[in-house]
C-alpha positions, -999 to +999 in steps of 0.1 A: +686-476+384+672-501+373+703-527+373+690-533+413+670-565+419+650-567+443+649-599+472+622-623+469+602-625+502+577-644+508+545-631+511+536-653+542+553-642+563+535-607+562+502-603+569+484-570+558+483-543+580+467-513+557+458-502+526+461-476+499+458-465+467+493-477+453+499-508+467+487-520+507+514-523+534+519-552+558+538-563+598+560-595+602+542-614+616+573-628+635+595-598+636+585-567+656+606-541+639+598-546+606+569-538+582+568-535+540+552-516+516+542-532+488+527-518+455+506-526+428+509-550+398+531-531+373+544-507+392+581-516+389+602-487+389+580-460+411+588-488+441+621-490+430+624-453+428+608-444+462+631-471+476+663-450+463+643-410+473+631-425+511+677-435+517+686-402+510+661-382+528+667-405+555+705-392+552+691-355+556+682-361+592+646-355+583+624-378+604+610-408+576+614-449+588+642-463+579+641-474+542+659-510+539+657-540+505+642-532+478+623-563+473+592-585+459+567-613+468+571-620+422+546-605+410+549-570+431+577-545+439+577-528+474+605-519+503+606-527+540+612-501+569+618-507+600+580-508+617+571-476+643+556-496+663+518-481+678+521-461+648+493-437+635+489-409+614+469-378+620+443-385+599+434-417+618+442-393+647+414-361+641+391-398+626+391-410+658+397-384+679+381-350+661+372-324+698+418-324+690+417-312+658+429-288+669+458-301+689+465-325+663+462-292+639+497-278+653+511-304+659+511-309+623+520-273+613+549-281+638+566-310+616+554-289+581+573-259+592+599-278+602+599-298+566+604-263+551+628-254+572+653-278+555+676-269+529+687-299+508+710-306+476+695-299+452+715-322+430+704-352+452+657-341+447+641-327+413+627-291+414+592-297+423+585-268+396+606-289+365+576-319+377+549-298+374+552-277+342+558-313+323+526-321+339+511-300+326+528-295+293+511-341+296+479-327+299+455-337+273+432-314+292+430-282+288+433-253+273+460-238+250+451-214+272+452-224+302+481-243+301+500-209+293+484-196+314+492-224+344+527-222+335+531-189+338+519-190+373+539-223+382+576-204+367+566-167+385+569-189+419+601-174+437+633-209+430+638-218+464+663-253+480+634-260+507+627-298+513+595-311+505+568-338+509+551-343+473+513-351+495+527-333+518+490-339+539+478-360+569+475-395+560+517-390+551+528-383+586+525-404+613+532-404+647+541-432+673+529-431+716+563-419+728+557-382+712+582-391+679+569-384+646+579-392+614+569-381+574+562-416+555+551-422+521+575-393+505+582-408+464+576-374+449+594-358+476+615-325+460+627-293+470+607-255+460+585-238+473+568-246+505+533-233+489+533-265+462+536-285+496+505-264+512+485-269+488+478-308+493+477-302+531+450-270+508+435-296+490+425-324+511+412-306+544+391-276+515+391-289+482+383-328+474+352-353+470+337-353+509+331-388+500+373-392+496+374-373+529+356-395+542+370-429+529+408-422+530+407-402+557+384-406+583+366-382+590+340-361+582+342-326+560+334-304+580+361-315+606+386-315+581+386-281+569+385-281+605+422-287+602+428-265+575+416-234+596+440-248+631+467-261+612+469-221+590+478-196+615+500-222+638+522-225+609+523-192+591+526-184+622+515-150+645+502-114+621+503-129+588+469-128+567+455-156+574+431-147+546+457-141+522+478-171+520+444-194+515+439-181+487+476-186+475+472-222+490+436-228+470+456-220+434+485-240+444+460-269+451+442-263+418+477-269+399+476-306+422+449-317+391+482-325+367+493-355+390+454-364+398+447-362+358+477-377+348+469-410+371+428-409+368+430-406+330+404-378+331+398-338+336+385-338+379+359-309+375+361-302+421+401-292+415+400-277+391+378-253+407+402-240+430+422-230+398+395-204+384+409-170+390+439-182+363+414-183+343+395-149+345 
């Protein structure tokens, strides 16, 4: 994988279109079918890994923008994609039209259900449980007793070959003016039990810090909570015990602290509160 050499681009040919935690996105100034995602400096391997995973996901038929070349502007590394004209994320759509939160949540739930109905070749992608177990082993902030309980919780999750987005939240699903829907930011794509994905949805709706919700998702915390309340009955279907499923999703939301603490290098108290039932 390290033998793949990036194509040198002229960043002056692009204009900034958006910002995220890992870098910036750009649109080409003259080619309306081309966009660019550049990672922050020092993220060469992460950019290359996402490109390779995105290609494999695209080939499975999961709706996602077509990935192109591995590129560099001389300092940063990234990926060119086929641009989706007029795209809008579900987070931005809800933020712009909070009165339509139930409608957008239902659409997103249908997308997620179709994703989790997809079975993948497990030789092509990582196992989400293995990923979490490695993060747990490397985490310096949990006590040995807490680690033992978290490991048991991860291992008891049923094994499946279900497609998982890996960072499933309403900012990572987009739609265009014609109603086509796509998943984006697939660098953590994996296979395993859908509850790992649903924990991330729940985290962003009901566990994340309110100021972060406002900044990252362009909506009030009450709107984000309403998103989950509209999402869950559509995703789980009639007759589901939504209260029990929400308690389960909250535990998996708590597991995302392993990812966040790896990146921030500090314990995330707010997210850890979701794990309290495991430590009682």
